[in-house]
N, C-alpha and C positions, 0 to 999 in steps of 0.2 A: 583950822583950830582942831585939836584932837578931841575925840569923844571919850567920855569916862563914865562908867557906871559906879555909883557910890550911894551910900545911905541918903535917902530923901531928906532934904532940909525943909523944916516947917515954914521957913520964910517964903517957900515957893508954893504954899497952899493956894494963894490967889491966882497964880499962873495956871495950875491944874483946873481950878474952879472956872477960869475963863474959857476953857475948852469944852465945857459941858453946857451946851446951849439949849437943850430940850430934854424932855422926859425920855424920849427914845434914845438919845445919846447916853443919858445917865444909866438907863437899864442895860444898854449894850455894854457899857464900860464896867458897871459895878453890880449888875444883877439887882436883887431886891433889898440890899442892905441900907440904901439911902432912900429918902422920900422926895418927891417933887412938890414944890420947888426946892432944889438943892441949895444948901447954904454952906458957906465956909465953916460955920460952927459944926455942922454935921461931920465934915471932913476932919476938922481939928479934933473933935471928940473921938472919931474912929482911930485916928493916929495915936491917941493917948495910950491905947492898948499895946502899941509896939514898944512902949517904953517901960512896960511892966518887968518885974524881976525875971519871970519866965515867959517872954512873949511868945505868942503863937503865930505871929506874922511879922514880916520884915518889909518895910517900904523901900524901894529903890528908885533913884532918879537917873536918867540918862542926861548928862550935862555936856554941852558944847561950850568949853571954857566955863564961864559962870552962869550960862543960860540953860535952864531946864528945857529939854526938848522931848522928854519921855518919862513915863512913870509906870511902875508895876510893883506887884507885891508877891512875895513868897508867903503864902498864907496856909492856915490849918496845918501848921508844922507839928507833926507828932514824932518826936525823936525815938520813942520806943518802937513804933511801927516803921520808922525810917521812911515816912511818907509826908508829902506836902502838896499844895496846889499852887499853880501859877495863876494869879488873878489880877484883875483891874489893870490890864495892859492898855496904855493909850500913848499915842504920839501927838505932839503939837500939830494942829492942822497944817501949818506951813511947812512941816518937815515930813509929811506922810509920803508913802510910795518911793522912799529913797533907801530902803533896807535897814533903817534905824531900829525898827522893832526887833529884827533878827539879831542885831548886835547886842541890844539890851538884854534880850532873852537868853542868848548864848552865855552872857556873863552871869546872869542870875542862875541859870542851870548849873554852871560851873561852881558857883557859890554853894548851891544846895547839895550837889553831889560830892564836892571836895571838902568844903568846910563843915557841913553838917553830916556828911556820910549818909545822905538819903539814898534809898533804893528806888523810890518811885516819886515822880512829880506828875500830877494830873492837872487837867483844866477843863473848863466848860466854855464853849464858843457857840454862838447862835448860828444856825445853818446858813443864813443869808450872808454872813460875814466872810465872803470868799477870799479876800486878801489875807485875813488873819488865818484862815484854815490853810491856805497855801504856805504861809510863813511857818506855821506849826509843823506841817508835814515835812517841809524842807529841813527843819531842825531835828526831825526824827520822831515826832509825836505820832502815835498810832490811834486811829479811831476805834473806840471801844463800844460805842453804842449811841443811841439818841434818846433823849428825854422828850417825848412828844408833847407839844403845846404846854411846856413847863413854865412859861412866863406870859403875862398878859400886859400889853401896853396899848392903851386906848381900847379899841374894839378888836385888836389883833392878838392872836396867840402865836408864840414863837417856839420853835423846836431848838433844843440845845444839844449839840454834839459833845460827848464826853471823850476826851483824848488823854493819853499819857505817854510818858517815856520812862524807861527803866535805866538805872545806872549802867548796866552792861551794854544797852543800846547806845546810850550817850557816849560811853567810853569807846565803843567800837567805832562809832561815827567820827569822833574826835581823833582817835589814833590813826584812822585811815587818812584823814585830812592832813595830818602832820607829815605823812610820807609821800604826798603827791609832788 
């Protein structure tokens, strides 16, 4: 069954919600915007802003047929500055480690750079999330720095790597892939 990245359907809120089993997973996925215990109402309220007249974020789903297998957002979209952030990236537990995040993110980057004419897309990723960091580097993201002990979960403080990719880097990477 083919994979397709498209606008997230609100009827799939329950599915994403089912992937968030602990405060640790919630913070790793969404940072500080939600509180634990996480509720479907929190997620629904968050998504309401994506339907505004001038939304600042766009939720995407990775669908295998009609089944949602991934979710991410292009957030903090500033059209004048031509910048945004990739955020809240998650793959369904049963579909992880299969390269699906890369497929989803490649499509969202294409949307940001081609449809919105963005120049820069940044992200934050906790330093212990080695699979995500590997995926982002493979896609062309560059490490810009680290926010030390920027999040607290339980009694632990987490470091957050800041990464970004510029349109010219994305274009160069995608142009070279087309000629292989």
